[in-house]
C-alpha positions in Angstrom: -57.2 -28.4 -78.9 -54.7 -26.7 -81.3 -57.0 -23.8 -81.6 -57.2 -23.2 -77.8 -53.4 -23.6 -77.5 -52.8 -21.1 -80.3 -55.0 -18.6 -78.4 -53.6 -19.3 -74.9 -49.9 -19.2 -75.8 -50.1 -15.6 -77.2 -52.3 -14.5 -74.3 -49.8 -16.0 -71.8 -46.9 -14.2 -73.6 -48.8 -10.9 -73.6 -49.5 -11.3 -69.9 -45.9 -12.1 -69.2 -44.7 -9.0 -71.1 -47.2 -6.8 -69.3 -46.0 -8.1 -65.9 -42.4 -7.6 -67.0 -43.1 -3.9 -67.8 -45.2 -3.2 -64.7 -43.1 -4.8 -61.9 -39.8 -3.0 -62.6 -41.6 0.3 -62.8 -43.2 -0.3 -59.4 -39.8 -1.1 -57.9 -38.3 2.0 -59.4 -41.2 4.1 -57.9 -40.5 2.6 -54.5 -36.8 3.5 -54.7 -37.6 7.1 -55.7 -40.0 7.3 -52.8 -37.4 6.1 -50.3 -34.9 8.7 -51.6 -37.6 11.4 -51.3 -38.2 10.3 -47.7 -34.5 10.5 -47.0 -34.4 14.0 -48.4 -37.4 15.1 -46.2 -35.8 13.5 -43.2 -32.5 15.2 -43.9 -34.2 18.6 -44.3 -36.1 18.1 -41.0 -32.8 17.2 -39.2 -31.1 20.2 -40.7 -33.8 22.6 -39.7 -34.0 21.2 -36.2 -30.2 21.4 -35.7 -30.0 24.9 -37.2 -32.6 26.1 -34.6 -30.6 24.6 -31.8 -27.3 26.0 -33.2 -28.8 29.4 -33.4 -29.8 29.2 -29.8 -26.3 28.3 -28.7 -24.7 31.1 -30.7 -27.2 33.6 -29.4 -26.4 32.4 -25.9 -30.1 31.6 -25.2 -30.9 29.1 -22.5 -31.9 25.7 -23.6 -35.4 24.7 -22.4 -36.0 21.2 -21.3 -37.8 20.7 -24.7 -34.6 21.9 -26.5 -32.6 19.3 -24.6 -35.1 16.6 -25.4 -35.1 17.7 -29.1 -31.3 17.5 -29.2 -31.2 14.0 -27.7 -34.0 12.9 -30.0 -32.3 14.3 -33.0 -29.1 12.6 -32.3 -30.8 9.2 -31.7 -32.8 9.5 -34.9 -29.7 10.4 -36.8 -27.8 7.5 -35.4 -30.7 5.2 -36.4 -30.7 6.5 -39.9 -26.9 6.2 -40.0 -27.2 2.5 -39.0 -29.6 1.8 -41.8 -28.1 3.9 -44.6 -25.0 5.9 -43.9 -24.8 9.0 -46.2 -22.2 11.7 -46.5 -25.1 14.2 -46.2 -25.2 13.3 -42.5 -21.7 14.7 -41.9 -22.7 18.4 -41.5 -25.5 17.5 -39.1 -23.1 15.4 -37.0 -20.7 18.3 -37.0 -23.3 20.8 -35.9 -24.5 18.5 -33.2 -20.9 18.0 -32.0 -20.5 21.8 -31.9 -23.6 22.2 -29.9 -22.5 19.6 -27.4 -19.0 21.1 -27.2 -20.2 24.6 -26.7 -22.6 23.4 -24.0 -19.7 21.7 -22.2 -20.8 18.1 -23.0 -17.4 17.0 -24.3 -18.0 13.2 -24.3 -21.1 13.6 -26.5 -19.2 16.0 -28.8 -16.3 13.6 -29.1 -18.7 10.8 -30.2 -20.1 13.1 -33.0 -16.7 14.1 -34.2 -15.4 10.5 -34.1 -18.5 9.4 -36.1 -17.4 11.9 -38.8 -13.8 10.6 -38.8 -14.9 7.0 -39.0 -17.6 7.4 -41.7 -17.1 10.6 -43.5 -13.3 11.4 -43.3 -13.2 12.0 -47.0 -15.7 14.9 -46.7 -14.8 18.5 -45.8 -15.9 17.8 -42.3 -13.3 15.1 -41.7 -10.3 17.5 -41.3 -12.5 19.9 -39.2 -13.5 17.1 -36.8 -9.9 15.9 -36.6 -8.7 19.5 -35.7 -11.4 20.0 -33.0 -10.6 16.6 -31.5 -6.9 17.5 -31.4 -7.7 20.8 -29.8 -9.8 18.9 -27.2 -6.8 16.7 -26.4 -8.3 13.6 -27.8 -5.8 11.1 -29.2 -6.7 10.1 -32.7 -5.6 6.7 -33.8 -5.4 6.0 -37.5 -6.1 2.3 -38.2 -3.0 0.5 -39.6 -3.5 -0.8 -43.1 -2.0 -4.3 -43.3 -1.3 -4.0 -47.0 0.9 -0.9 -46.4 3.1 -2.9 -44.0 3.6 -5.6 -46.5 4.6 -3.1 -49.1 7.2 -1.5 -46.8 8.7 -4.8 -46.1 9.1 -5.6 -49.8 11.1 -2.5 -50.4 
């Protein structure tokens, strides 16, 4: 009995060590894979919005497929934004907002610019979105920080 225990205990420990080494590596690989997918998705979004932006600036007519592509792009971007908001989405939202604005679809443009203000105001696109919204006549309300009010009262 002692002989089997002396063999089983080291085998069990070796098995546990192997599992400990393998499982974290697999988790890390999955995380890298997710980041790679996000970069591919970001590149795809960027390419698609650049094509549509080029059409707008060249004053080409949007085909029905272009309009569907713009709607699809915005919906997919919103979905990714709900799952994992990233500052790298700010330029895409800004370009989509510009497309909508230049096409006369102000309500959709406002939504894009407000998304930037709400989620990415600390990026370079925050002040740009604020300026465009101001030019469009949209009232921008800054949320009041309750801590600041308490600080003012103490002074």
